[in-house]
Every structure is written in C-alpha cells, then in structure tokens.
C-alpha positions as CSV (number, residue, x, y, z in Angstrom):
1,M,-0.2,0.0,0.4
2,W,1.4,3.0,-0.7
3,F,0.4,5.3,2.6
4,I,2.5,4.8,5.5
5,K,1.8,7.5,8.4
6,K,4.5,9.5,8.2
7,R,6.3,9.8,4.9
8,S,8.6,13.0,3.5
9,I,9.8,13.2,0.0
10,S,11.3,15.6,-2.0
11,G,12.1,16.8,-6.0
12,I,13.7,19.2,-7.9
13,P,11.0,20.4,-10.3
14,D,14.1,22.7,-12.0
15,K,16.9,24.7,-10.8
16,R,15.1,27.1,-9.0
17,L,11.8,25.0,-7.6
18,V,11.4,22.0,-5.0
19,I,8.5,20.4,-4.2
20,R,8.4,18.4,-0.2
21,A,5.9,17.1,1.0
22,M,5.0,15.0,4.2
23,T,1.6,12.8,5.2
24,L,0.7,12.1,9.2
25,S,-2.7,10.1,9.9
26,D,-3.8,8.8,13.2
27,A,-6.7,7.3,14.4
28,G,-8.0,10.1,16.4
29,C,-9.3,9.9,20.1
30,V,-12.6,8.5,20.0
31,R,-12.6,5.5,17.3
32,Q,-9.8,2.7,17.9
33,N,-9.9,2.5,13.7
34,N,-8.1,4.5,10.8
35,E,-10.5,4.4,7.4
36,D,-8.4,7.4,6.5
37,C,-5.6,6.8,3.7
38,A,-3.2,9.3,2.1
39,G,-0.7,8.8,-0.9
40,H,1.9,11.1,-2.7
41,T,4.4,10.3,-5.3
42,F,6.5,11.9,-8.1
43,V,5.4,10.5,-11.8
44,L,7.4,7.8,-12.9
45,G,9.7,8.2,-9.7
46,G,11.1,11.7,-11.4
47,R,11.0,14.7,-10.1
48,T,9.5,17.0,-12.4
49,D,5.9,15.8,-11.9
50,F,3.8,14.6,-8.8
51,V,0.7,13.4,-7.5
52,A,-1.2,13.5,-4.1
53,V,-4.1,11.9,-3.0
54,L,-6.0,11.8,0.0
55,A,-8.8,9.2,0.8
56,D,-11.6,8.8,4.2
57,G,-13.6,6.0,3.8
58,M,-16.7,4.9,5.3
59,G,-18.0,1.5,5.8
60,G,-15.7,0.3,9.1
61,Y,-12.9,-2.0,9.1
62,E,-14.3,-4.4,6.7
63,G,-15.2,-1.4,4.4
64,G,-13.9,1.7,4.6
65,E,-10.4,0.9,5.6
66,V,-10.7,-1.0,2.0
67,A,-12.7,1.5,-0.2
68,S,-9.9,4.4,0.8
69,G,-6.7,2.2,0.7
70,M,-8.2,1.5,-2.9
71,M,-8.6,4.7,-4.1
72,V,-5.1,5.4,-3.3
73,N,-3.7,2.9,-4.8
74,T,-5.3,3.3,-7.6
75,V,-4.1,7.2,-8.1
76,C,-0.1,6.7,-7.8
77,A,-0.2,3.0,-9.3
78,D,-1.3,5.2,-12.5
79,S,-0.1,8.5,-12.3
80,G,2.4,6.4,-15.3
81,K,-0.9,6.9,-17.9
82,L,-0.4,10.9,-17.7
83,L,2.1,9.8,-20.8
84,K,-1.0,8.8,-22.7
85,D,-3.4,11.1,-21.3
86,S,-4.3,14.6,-20.6
87,P,-4.4,15.7,-17.0
88,L,-8.1,16.5,-16.7
89,K,-8.9,13.3,-18.7
90,W,-6.4,10.9,-16.3
91,L,-7.5,12.4,-13.0
92,K,-11.5,11.5,-13.9
93,N,-10.1,7.8,-15.4
94,A,-8.5,7.1,-11.6
95,V,-11.3,8.1,-10.2
96,A,-13.6,6.2,-12.2
97,K,-11.7,3.0,-12.4
98,A,-11.2,3.3,-8.0
99,N,-14.3,3.5,-8.1
100,A,-14.8,0.4,-10.2
101,M,-13.2,-1.8,-8.6
102,I,-14.7,-0.2,-5.2
103,Y,-18.0,-0.7,-6.5
104,D,-17.6,-4.7,-7.3
105,A,-16.1,-5.0,-4.1
106,A,-19.3,-3.7,-2.0
107,Q,-21.4,-5.1,-4.0
108,R,-19.5,-8.8,-3.7
109,S,-19.0,-8.7,0.1
110,R,-22.5,-7.2,0.8
111,I,-20.6,-4.8,2.7
112,V,-21.2,-1.0,3.1
113,M,-18.4,0.4,1.8
114,G,-17.1,4.2,-0.1
115,T,-14.7,6.5,0.1
116,T,-14.2,10.2,-0.4
117,C,-10.6,11.0,-2.7
118,T,-9.1,14.6,-3.4
119,I,-6.4,14.6,-5.3
120,L,-3.5,17.2,-6.0
121,L,-1.7,16.7,-9.6
122,V,1.5,18.6,-10.5
123,W,1.9,17.8,-13.8
124,K,3.6,20.7,-16.4
125,R,4.2,23.0,-14.0
126,K,0.3,23.3,-13.9
127,L,-2.2,22.5,-11.6
128,Y,-5.0,20.3,-11.2
129,C,-7.3,18.8,-9.1
130,A,-10.2,16.3,-8.4
131,H,-11.8,15.9,-5.8
132,I,-15.3,14.3,-4.3
133,G,-16.9,14.5,-0.9
134,D,-15.7,16.3,2.3
135,S,-12.3,16.1,2.8
136,R,-10.5,19.0,1.8
137,L,-7.4,20.9,-0.3
138,Y,-6.3,24.5,1.2
139,L,-3.9,26.3,-0.7
140,L,-1.8,28.7,1.6
141,E,0.0,31.3,-0.4
142,N,1.6,35.0,0.9
143,N,-0.3,34.4,4.2
144,K,-3.2,33.8,3.0
145,L,-5.6,30.6,3.2
146,Q,-7.9,29.2,0.4
147,Q,-10.5,26.7,0.4
148,M,-10.1,25.7,-3.4
149,T,-12.4,22.5,-3.0
150,T,-16.1,22.0,-2.7
151,D,-18.2,19.8,0.3
152,H,-19.7,17.9,-1.1
153,T,-23.0,17.6,1.7
154,L,-25.9,18.0,2.9
155,V,-24.7,21.2,4.4
156,G,-22.4,22.4,1.8
157,E,-25.2,22.2,-0.3
158,M,-28.0,24.0,2.3
159,L,-25.3,26.4,2.4
160,R,-24.0,27.1,-1.2
161,Q,-28.6,27.6,-1.4
162,K,-28.0,30.6,1.5
163,K,-30.8,27.9,3.1
164,I,-28.2,28.2,6.2
165,T,-25.4,30.4,7.0
166,E,-21.6,29.6,8.2
167,A,-22.1,29.6,11.4
168,E,-24.9,27.3,11.7
169,A,-23.1,25.1,8.7
170,A,-20.1,24.7,11.5
171,L,-23.1,23.1,14.1
172,H,-25.0,21.3,12.4
173,Q,-26.3,17.9,13.2
174,Q,-25.6,16.8,9.6
175,R,-22.7,18.5,8.2
176,N,-21.2,15.0,7.6
177,V,-23.7,13.6,5.2
178,L,-22.8,13.1,2.4
179,V,-24.5,13.4,-0.9
180,K,-21.6,12.0,-3.3
181,A,-19.3,9.9,-2.6
182,V,-16.7,7.2,-4.4
183,G,-18.2,3.2,-4.2
184,T,-21.4,3.4,-4.1
185,K,-23.2,4.3,-7.0
186,P,-22.3,2.2,-10.4
187,D,-21.1,6.6,-12.0
188,V,-19.3,8.7,-9.8
189,K,-18.6,12.4,-10.8
190,P,-15.8,14.6,-9.6
191,D,-15.1,18.1,-9.8
192,V,-12.3,17.5,-11.9
193,F,-10.8,21.3,-12.9
194,K,-7.4,23.1,-13.5
195,I,-6.1,25.3,-10.6
196,K,-5.6,28.7,-12.2
197,Q,-2.9,29.5,-10.0
198,T,0.7,29.3,-10.9
199,I,3.6,27.7,-9.2
200,K,5.0,29.7,-6.5
201,P,8.1,29.6,-4.7
202,G,6.3,29.8,-0.6
203,S,2.9,28.4,-2.1
204,R,1.5,25.6,0.3
205,F,-1.3,22.6,-0.4
206,M,-2.6,21.0,1.8
207,L,-5.0,18.0,2.0
208,C,-6.7,16.6,4.9
209,S,-9.8,14.5,6.2
210,D,-13.0,16.8,7.8
211,G,-11.6,14.8,11.3
212,V,-9.1,17.9,10.8
213,Y,-11.0,20.8,9.9
214,D,-14.3,19.9,12.5
215,M,-11.3,20.6,14.7
216,L,-9.4,23.2,14.1
217,S,-10.9,26.9,12.4
218,D,-9.2,28.4,8.4
219,V,-7.3,30.4,10.6
220,E,-6.2,27.9,13.4
221,I,-4.8,26.2,10.2
222,G,-3.7,29.0,8.6
223,Q,-1.3,30.2,10.8
224,I,-0.1,26.9,11.5
225,L,0.6,26.1,8.1
226,S,2.6,29.7,8.1
227,G,4.5,29.5,10.6
228,K,5.6,25.9,10.7
229,S,7.9,23.5,8.5
230,I,5.8,20.6,7.2
231,R,7.3,18.7,9.1
232,E,6.4,20.2,12.3
233,S,3.0,21.3,10.5
234,V,1.8,18.0,9.9
235,S,2.9,17.2,13.3
236,S,0.9,20.2,15.0
237,L,-1.9,19.5,12.3
238,I,-3.1,16.3,14.5
239,A,-1.7,17.6,17.5
240,N,-4.0,20.0,17.9
241,A,-6.4,18.6,16.7
242,R,-6.9,15.7,19.4
243,E,-6.3,18.6,22.1
244,K,-9.7,19.6,20.9
245,G,-11.6,16.1,20.8
246,G,-9.9,14.3,17.4
247,Y,-13.8,12.5,17.4
248,D,-12.7,11.0,13.6
249,N,-10.0,9.9,11.9
250,L,-7.1,13.0,11.1
251,T,-4.8,13.1,8.2
252,V,-3.1,15.6,6.7
253,T,-0.4,15.5,4.1
254,V,1.4,19.3,3.2
255,I,3.0,20.1,0.5
256,E,5.9,22.6,0.0
257,I,6.9,24.3,-3.2
258,N,10.0,26.2,-2.1
259,D,13.2,28.0,-3.5
260,A,15.7,25.7,-4.4
261,K,18.3,27.9,-2.5
262,K,16.4,28.1,0.6
263,L,15.1,24.4,1.1
264,E,16.9,23.1,5.0
265,Y,17.7,19.3,4.2
266,N,17.7,18.9,7.6
267,D,14.3,20.3,8.1
C-alpha cells in the first residue's frame, strides 16, 4: 500500500523550485480503526511531476479502510498513464477506475463501502485537482488560506443555496452527511478542474480529512501552516486536532513548493 503514517519526499523540478511533501495520519481519540488513507509520489520516479491523494473511507474496518486504500493505490499506481492522457482526462479515469473497483467489491461482499477522494496533481508546472466528498484541498499563499474544493455534503448544499449561514453550518448535526462519494454507485462524477493559481515559491497545499477541519478553524490551520516547517505543520495539525477532541480519524498531507536555495535539508 502506498500509504504510510509518516512519509516525506522531495524533488527538484528545475534549478529553482523544489517540491516537498509529508503525510501524517492518526486514528484520533475516539475511534479504534483508521479509515483514512493518503499517499503521494513523483510520477514515474521523476522529480518534475507529482501527485498526492487523500481518501476518507466509510463502512468500518471491512469497508472504509479497504475503500480508501483502494482509492489511494489506484491513483498512485496509475500515475504513469499521464504520459498517454491529458491531466484532466487522467484524473477522471483514475477516479472512475477506483469507483468501479470499490463498487464491485462492495457488491460482491455485500457490505457498505465508499470513500471520499481529493487529488492534487502537479503536471508540467501546472496544477490540477479531482475531488469528491468532504475531504479538502487548501492553498496557503502569501499567508492567506484558501479552500480549493467544495464539500459534497448535505449541509454544504444548504449553505450554497443560502438556506443556512456559515455559523449554522459549522454546528449542524448533519454537516458530515455526504451527497456524493466514490464506490457507492456504479458511476460517479467528481469535480475535476485546473487550478488557476500558478506554481510559486513559498506556496503550500494541504489535503486533509474532515476530522481535521472539524476540530480546527481556517485561522488556526493558516497560522500553523504559515509559521512552521512542513514536518512541524503536519505534527502540529494532528496534535491540535487531538487536543480539541479528535472525534474522527485525522489525516493531513502538506505539500510545499520552495526555492531550491532556501531549502533546508535538515528540516
């Protein structure tokens, strides 16, 4: 499996920029099993193109853990097919392939099985995303935190329709009820898009499961991401979420794009 609880890799896309990433996952303070899964890899072992994926499974040990693992493994294993497909087509195909595998497995075993999926792709110095569910992708740029994905939840839809306020959404009892997930139906339509922002030194991306942002505000997340190294950031995000209750599984991947001259290899 591509996921490990603590992993860090770095690569040099050109003489100026460096991509570094670290993932950390924790079962939290309440649940015994960890149904989250995450992974990141450079495409075809190179140092130019990069993919990160995070999945939050549902269905318990037999369903959620298997589904999220299948999602992450499929994306990482299929990254070599980017040589044949356009980035957006590859993202759609990767999610569709994982969806078919998870749905078929659920039908055969007759158990509840599904997962969220959030993918960040760096390909030929451009940024792309595929997303379904309520895991999130954030961008921290110039010390400003921006959520790049839309939550596919019942409360998220109510918020977009202006039926409730953001304050009401944060406390709503159904805020984690998904309206879309991978593996629960024969076909799935993820959000797939090119990110308008360009790659810039100093930018950071964060993928996380809902267990993290349910415990921490955007202000708290931004402060941690902007004031610490990526190693310290992932550890601090998990630790702070646990301190506030850690009611769900907690998984974070932080990706940093930096100037090669400023890279501290002892970070």
